[in-house]
C-alpha positions as CSV (number, residue, x, y, z in Angstrom):
1,X,111.8,137.7,137.2
2,X,114.9,137.5,138.8
3,X,113.0,136.2,142.2
4,X,111.4,133.5,139.9
5,X,114.3,131.5,139.8
6,X,115.3,131.2,143.4
7,X,111.7,130.6,144.2
8,X,111.9,127.8,141.7
9,X,115.2,126.5,142.9
10,X,113.9,126.6,146.5
11,X,110.4,124.4,145.3
12,X,112.4,121.8,143.7
13,X,114.6,121.8,146.4
14,X,111.7,120.9,148.9
15,X,110.6,118.3,146.5
16,X,114.3,116.6,146.5
17,X,113.9,116.8,150.3
18,X,110.8,115.1,150.5
19,X,111.7,112.6,147.5
20,X,114.8,111.6,149.6
21,X,113.4,111.2,152.8
22,X,110.4,109.1,151.1
23,X,113.3,107.0,149.3
24,X,114.9,106.8,152.9
25,X,111.6,105.2,154.7
26,X,111.3,103.0,151.7
27,X,114.9,101.6,152.0
28,X,114.9,101.1,155.5
29,X,111.2,99.3,155.2
30,X,112.2,97.4,152.5
31,X,115.5,96.1,154.1
32,X,114.3,95.8,157.7
33,X,113.3,92.3,158.8
34,X,109.7,91.8,160.5
35,X,111.4,89.4,163.4
36,X,112.5,90.7,166.6
37,X,116.1,90.7,167.3
38,X,117.5,87.8,168.5
39,X,116.9,87.2,172.2
40,X,114.0,89.5,172.4
41,X,110.8,88.1,173.3
42,X,107.6,90.6,172.8
43,X,105.3,91.4,175.4
44,X,102.5,88.8,175.9
45,X,99.3,89.2,176.7
46,X,99.3,92.3,174.7
47,X,96.0,94.3,174.7
48,X,95.7,96.7,171.7
49,X,92.4,98.1,173.0
50,X,94.8,99.6,176.0
51,X,97.9,100.5,173.5
52,X,95.8,102.5,171.1
53,X,95.8,106.3,171.2
54,X,98.5,108.9,171.7
55,X,102.1,108.0,172.5
56,X,104.9,110.4,173.3
57,X,108.3,109.4,172.2
58,X,110.8,110.3,175.1
59,X,113.6,108.6,173.6
60,X,115.4,106.8,170.3
61,X,118.1,105.4,168.7
62,X,118.9,108.2,166.0
63,X,118.2,107.8,162.3
64,X,118.0,110.0,159.1
65,X,114.3,109.8,159.2
66,X,113.8,111.3,162.6
67,X,117.1,113.4,162.8
68,X,116.2,116.7,164.3
69,X,112.8,116.2,164.9
70,X,111.2,117.2,168.4
71,X,108.0,117.0,170.1
72,X,107.8,113.4,168.2
73,X,104.2,111.4,168.8
74,X,103.1,108.3,167.4
75,X,99.1,107.9,167.2
76,X,97.7,104.2,166.8
77,X,94.0,103.7,165.8
78,X,92.8,99.8,165.4
79,X,91.3,99.4,162.0
80,X,88.2,97.3,161.3
81,X,90.6,94.9,159.2
82,X,92.5,93.9,162.3
83,X,95.5,96.6,161.2
84,X,96.4,100.0,163.0
85,X,96.5,103.0,161.6
86,X,100.0,104.6,162.4
87,X,100.4,108.4,162.8
88,X,103.7,109.7,163.6
89,X,104.2,113.8,164.0
90,X,107.2,115.9,165.2
91,X,108.5,119.3,164.5
92,X,111.4,119.5,161.8
93,X,113.7,121.9,163.5
94,X,115.8,122.2,160.4
95,X,112.6,123.6,158.6
96,X,110.7,125.0,161.3
97,X,107.4,122.8,160.3
98,X,105.6,120.0,161.6
99,X,105.6,117.0,159.9
100,X,103.5,114.0,159.7
101,X,103.5,110.4,158.1
102,X,100.8,108.0,158.0
103,X,101.7,103.8,158.2
104,X,99.5,100.6,158.9
105,X,101.0,98.2,161.0
106,X,99.8,94.4,161.3
107,X,100.1,91.8,163.7
108,X,103.1,89.0,162.8
109,X,101.0,86.5,164.5
110,X,98.5,86.4,167.3
111,X,97.2,89.9,168.2
112,X,97.9,88.9,172.2
113,X,101.7,89.1,171.1
114,X,103.3,92.6,170.9
115,X,105.2,91.9,167.6
116,X,104.4,93.8,164.3
117,X,105.2,94.7,161.1
118,X,104.8,98.7,160.2
119,X,104.7,100.2,156.6
120,X,104.7,103.6,155.7
121,X,105.3,103.0,151.7
122,X,103.3,100.2,150.3
123,X,104.3,96.7,150.7
124,X,107.4,97.4,152.5
125,X,107.6,96.5,156.3
126,X,109.9,96.7,159.3
127,X,109.6,95.3,162.7
128,X,107.9,96.8,165.6
129,X,108.3,94.8,168.9
130,X,107.2,95.9,172.2
131,X,110.2,94.7,174.4
132,X,108.8,95.7,177.7
133,X,105.6,97.5,178.7
134,X,104.2,99.1,181.7
135,X,101.5,96.9,183.4
136,X,99.0,99.9,183.2
137,X,100.2,100.9,179.6
138,X,102.0,104.2,180.8
139,X,105.4,103.7,178.8
140,X,106.4,101.1,176.6
141,X,110.2,99.9,175.4
142,X,110.0,99.4,171.5
143,X,112.8,97.7,169.1
144,X,112.9,97.6,165.8
145,X,114.2,94.4,163.9
146,X,117.5,94.5,165.8
147,X,118.7,96.5,168.8
148,X,120.0,99.4,166.5
149,X,116.3,100.8,166.8
150,X,115.0,101.4,169.8
151,X,112.4,104.0,171.0
152,X,111.1,104.8,174.6
153,X,107.4,106.1,174.6
154,X,105.3,106.8,177.0
155,X,101.4,108.5,177.6
156,X,102.9,111.6,179.1
157,X,105.3,113.8,177.9
158,X,108.0,113.0,180.7
159,X,108.7,110.0,183.1
160,X,110.4,110.2,186.6
161,X,114.2,110.0,186.7
162,X,113.9,106.8,188.3
163,X,111.3,105.1,185.8
164,X,113.5,106.3,183.0
165,X,116.5,104.8,184.6
166,X,114.9,101.4,185.1
167,X,113.6,101.4,181.6
168,X,117.1,102.6,180.1
169,X,118.5,99.5,182.4
170,X,116.2,97.4,180.7
171,X,117.1,98.2,177.1
172,X,120.7,98.1,178.1
173,X,120.2,94.5,179.0
174,X,118.7,93.9,176.0
175,X,121.7,94.9,173.8
176,X,120.9,98.4,173.3
177,X,123.4,101.1,173.1
178,X,121.9,103.4,175.3
179,X,124.8,106.1,175.7
180,X,123.7,106.8,172.1
181,X,119.8,107.7,173.2
182,X,118.7,111.1,171.5
183,X,116.3,112.4,174.6
184,X,113.4,114.1,172.7
185,X,112.1,117.5,174.0
186,X,108.4,118.2,174.2
187,X,108.1,121.9,174.4
188,X,105.7,122.8,171.7
189,X,102.1,122.8,171.3
190,X,101.3,120.1,168.7
191,X,98.2,122.5,166.7
192,X,96.7,118.9,166.6
193,X,96.2,118.3,170.1
């Protein structure tokens, strides 16, 4: 009987942690603008059929909703209504488990411009703007509603040092604090790959 109390407490703590994470996403999505940061022109022309599929997160500016995550990927799947299904997955080092969240992305204007709004919780959206893109769609520099949100994505888990440096220089030129980038490791095998 004494084990029941700690077990219930553990379940309650996990539930509160999940609720807190959900609230954080909700708060960030609700407060975020969907416009690109000042001075940032999203990529155009943009071909969503070439962008779809899995991307690996190579670097990011840290925020609570991804803190401690490794092996992060995002998979974009076009939907019949013109939206994109967004599946974010990563390994949470704090609890030793894979986590995932599914969202929806909508183009803000023309689908030929890489400026979208993304929601993981209902009607609350945040900006998602591809600020730079490899001509062969091998890497992407993505910014949120301001330069405090930045991700470097690639089709492969690693990029060469000179290519990484060029992308970082591009981010810095757009006003991103590149010294604060967190470089994401990809050492685990994702069980859904």
